[in-house]
C-alpha positions as CSV (number, residue, x, y, z in Angstrom):
1,X,8.5,-1.3,21.4
2,X,5.8,-1.4,18.7
3,X,3.8,1.6,17.7
4,X,1.3,-0.3,15.5
5,X,0.6,-3.8,16.6
6,X,2.4,-6.4,14.5
7,X,6.0,-5.3,14.2
8,X,9.0,-3.1,15.1
9,X,9.6,0.4,13.6
10,X,12.8,-0.5,11.8
11,X,13.0,0.6,8.1
12,X,9.4,1.9,7.8
13,X,8.4,4.0,4.8
14,X,7.9,7.8,5.0
15,X,5.7,8.8,2.0
16,X,6.4,12.4,0.9
17,X,3.9,13.9,-1.5
18,X,4.2,17.3,-3.2
19,X,0.9,18.9,-4.2
20,X,1.9,21.6,-6.7
21,X,-0.2,24.4,-8.1
22,X,0.4,24.5,-11.9
23,X,-2.4,27.0,-12.8
24,X,-1.7,29.8,-15.3
25,X,-1.0,32.2,-12.5
26,X,2.2,30.2,-11.9
27,X,3.5,30.8,-15.4
28,X,6.9,32.4,-16.0
29,X,9.3,32.9,-13.2
30,X,7.2,31.3,-10.5
31,X,7.1,27.9,-12.1
32,X,10.7,28.1,-13.2
33,X,11.8,28.9,-9.6
34,X,9.6,26.2,-8.2
35,X,11.2,23.6,-10.5
36,X,14.6,24.9,-9.6
37,X,14.0,24.9,-5.8
38,X,12.6,21.3,-5.7
39,X,15.4,20.0,-7.9
40,X,18.0,21.6,-5.7
41,X,16.3,20.3,-2.5
42,X,16.5,16.6,-3.5
43,X,20.1,16.1,-2.4
44,X,19.2,17.6,1.0
45,X,16.3,15.2,1.3
46,X,18.8,12.3,0.6
47,X,21.0,13.6,3.3
48,X,18.1,13.6,5.8
49,X,17.1,10.1,4.8
50,X,20.7,8.9,5.3
51,X,20.7,10.4,8.8
52,X,17.5,8.5,9.6
53,X,18.1,5.0,8.5
54,X,15.0,3.6,10.3
55,X,12.9,5.5,7.7
56,X,12.7,4.8,4.0
57,X,11.9,8.1,2.3
58,X,9.6,7.7,-0.8
59,X,8.8,10.7,-3.0
60,X,6.0,11.5,-5.5
61,X,4.2,14.5,-6.9
62,X,0.7,15.6,-7.8
63,X,0.1,18.7,-10.0
64,X,-3.2,20.5,-10.2
65,X,-4.5,22.9,-12.8
66,X,-7.6,22.4,-14.9
67,X,-7.3,18.7,-13.8
68,X,-5.2,17.0,-11.1
69,X,-2.8,14.2,-12.0
70,X,0.1,12.3,-10.7
71,X,3.4,13.7,-12.0
72,X,5.3,11.0,-10.2
73,X,2.6,8.3,-9.7
74,X,4.8,5.6,-8.1
75,X,6.5,6.2,-4.8
76,X,10.2,6.4,-5.6
77,X,13.1,5.9,-3.0
78,X,14.8,9.3,-2.6
79,X,18.2,7.9,-3.7
80,X,16.5,7.0,-7.1
81,X,14.4,10.1,-7.5
82,X,15.0,12.5,-10.4
83,X,13.0,15.7,-10.6
84,X,11.0,16.2,-13.8
85,X,10.0,19.8,-14.4
86,X,6.3,20.7,-14.1
87,X,4.5,23.0,-16.5
88,X,1.5,25.4,-16.2
89,X,-2.0,24.7,-17.6
90,X,-5.4,26.1,-16.7
91,X,-7.4,26.5,-13.5
92,X,-6.7,25.6,-9.9
93,X,-8.5,22.4,-9.1
94,X,-7.0,21.8,-5.6
95,X,-10.0,19.7,-4.5
96,X,-9.4,17.1,-7.2
97,X,-5.8,16.9,-6.1
98,X,-6.8,16.3,-2.5
99,X,-9.2,13.6,-3.5
100,X,-6.3,11.8,-5.4
101,X,-4.1,12.0,-2.3
102,X,-6.9,10.7,-0.1
103,X,-7.2,7.5,-2.1
104,X,-3.5,6.9,-1.4
105,X,-3.8,7.4,2.3
106,X,-6.1,4.4,2.8
107,X,-4.6,1.1,4.0
108,X,-4.1,-0.4,1.4
109,X,-2.5,1.1,-0.6
110,X,-0.6,2.6,2.3
111,X,1.0,-0.1,4.5
112,X,-0.4,-0.5,8.0
113,X,3.1,-0.1,9.5
114,X,4.6,3.1,8.3
115,X,5.8,6.5,9.6
116,X,3.6,9.5,9.2
117,X,3.3,10.7,5.6
118,X,4.3,14.3,4.6
119,X,1.9,16.3,2.5
120,X,3.5,19.5,1.1
121,X,1.1,21.9,-0.6
122,X,2.5,24.8,-2.7
123,X,0.1,27.3,-4.2
124,X,-0.2,30.9,-5.3
125,X,-3.9,31.3,-5.9
126,X,-7.5,30.6,-5.1
127,X,-8.9,27.1,-5.7
128,X,-11.5,26.9,-8.5
129,X,-13.3,23.7,-7.4
130,X,-14.7,22.2,-4.2
131,X,-11.4,22.0,-2.3
132,X,-13.1,21.5,1.1
133,X,-14.6,18.3,-0.1
134,X,-11.2,17.1,-1.0
135,X,-9.8,18.1,2.4
136,X,-12.6,16.3,4.1
137,X,-11.7,13.2,2.1
138,X,-8.1,13.4,3.4
139,X,-9.2,14.0,7.0
140,X,-11.5,10.9,6.8
141,X,-8.5,8.6,6.3
142,X,-6.3,7.4,9.2
143,X,-3.1,8.4,7.6
144,X,-4.5,11.7,6.4
145,X,-5.3,12.6,10.0
146,X,-1.8,11.7,11.1
147,X,0.1,13.3,8.2
148,X,2.7,16.0,8.7
149,X,1.4,18.9,6.6
150,X,3.3,21.8,5.1
151,X,1.9,24.7,3.2
152,X,3.8,27.3,1.1
153,X,2.0,30.4,-0.1
154,X,3.6,31.8,-3.3
155,X,3.1,35.6,-3.6
156,X,1.3,38.1,-1.5
157,X,-2.0,37.4,-3.2
158,X,-2.1,33.7,-2.3
159,X,-5.2,32.6,-0.3
160,X,-3.5,31.9,3.0
161,X,-6.9,30.9,4.6
162,X,-7.1,27.9,2.3
163,X,-3.6,26.9,3.2
164,X,-4.3,27.4,6.9
165,X,-7.3,25.0,6.7
166,X,-5.1,22.5,4.9
167,X,-2.7,22.5,7.8
168,X,-5.4,21.6,10.2
169,X,-3.6,23.0,13.2
170,X,-4.2,26.5,14.5
171,X,-0.7,26.6,16.0
172,X,0.9,26.3,12.5
173,X,1.0,28.9,9.8
174,X,1.7,28.7,6.0
175,X,5.2,29.7,4.9
176,X,5.1,32.9,2.9
177,X,7.2,32.9,-0.2
178,X,7.0,36.4,-1.7
179,X,10.2,36.3,-3.6
180,X,12.4,33.6,-5.3
181,X,14.8,33.5,-2.4
182,X,11.9,32.9,0.1
183,X,10.5,30.2,-2.1
184,X,13.8,28.4,-2.2
185,X,14.2,28.7,1.6
186,X,10.6,27.4,2.1
187,X,11.1,24.4,-0.2
188,X,14.4,23.5,1.5
189,X,12.7,23.6,4.9
190,X,9.6,21.6,3.8
191,X,12.0,19.0,2.2
192,X,14.0,18.5,5.3
193,X,12.4,19.6,8.6
194,X,9.1,18.0,7.8
195,X,10.8,14.7,6.8
196,X,12.7,14.8,10.1
197,X,9.5,15.3,12.0
198,X,7.9,12.3,10.3
199,X,10.9,10.0,10.4
200,X,11.9,10.7,14.0
201,X,8.4,10.0,15.4
202,X,7.0,6.5,15.7
203,X,3.8,5.9,13.8
204,X,0.7,5.5,16.0
205,X,-2.3,3.3,15.9
206,X,-4.7,3.7,13.1
207,X,-7.5,5.3,15.1
208,X,-5.3,7.9,16.9
209,X,-4.5,11.5,15.9
210,X,-1.3,13.2,16.8
211,X,-0.1,16.8,17.2
212,X,2.4,17.7,14.5
213,X,5.8,17.9,16.2
214,X,7.4,20.8,14.3
215,X,7.2,24.6,13.9
216,X,7.8,26.1,10.5
217,X,10.1,29.1,10.5
218,X,9.2,32.7,9.7
219,X,11.1,33.5,6.5
220,X,12.7,37.0,6.5
221,X,11.7,39.4,3.7
222,X,14.2,39.7,0.9
223,X,15.9,43.0,0.1
224,X,16.1,42.0,-3.6
225,X,14.1,43.8,-6.3
226,X,13.5,40.4,-7.8
227,X,10.0,39.7,-6.4
228,X,6.7,38.6,-7.8
């Protein structure tokens, strides 16, 4: 059975893209914990990929602050992926980051036969540019409309309304990470459950939209004093 005309599903790529807020509000413990959490999640992503051999998991990262840029510009197979720590710098230009992603969700450079990409947005603040224009650019692409989207709000003052719009599904909610332990749990979930949702579903025709087949968990509040 073929989900996109032209070939079987076997060994199709799953593109996983982190979009990471690296504005000054993330400095200190927040950015340190974010680096640690993603680094520790990579082995779990490898395990998920090995359990789903029909999917080739490819990772890359965009950071956004005063400018947006590719931190890992080339899709890297998860078995070869090594995390490189991100650093803070400046404002919160989320819109620019979304525009960068939208260019990668065209076909080409995205293959016509692939599994749904995963877009994982992590932020603690309020965008300082026209982020809605960037979101519209993603929604205007076939793969952007099909993408499995995950949003993690770092800290109680994060703008959850922005993250909710990014998700594009009223049945989904951003994950709240109000402490280091919650952030680690959210990163682990985004790194595994979202990949499973993408890799276990067949891709669909380029003009079709799909309902995201997963439900993010509600993370319990920590009892620790170590909060942001």
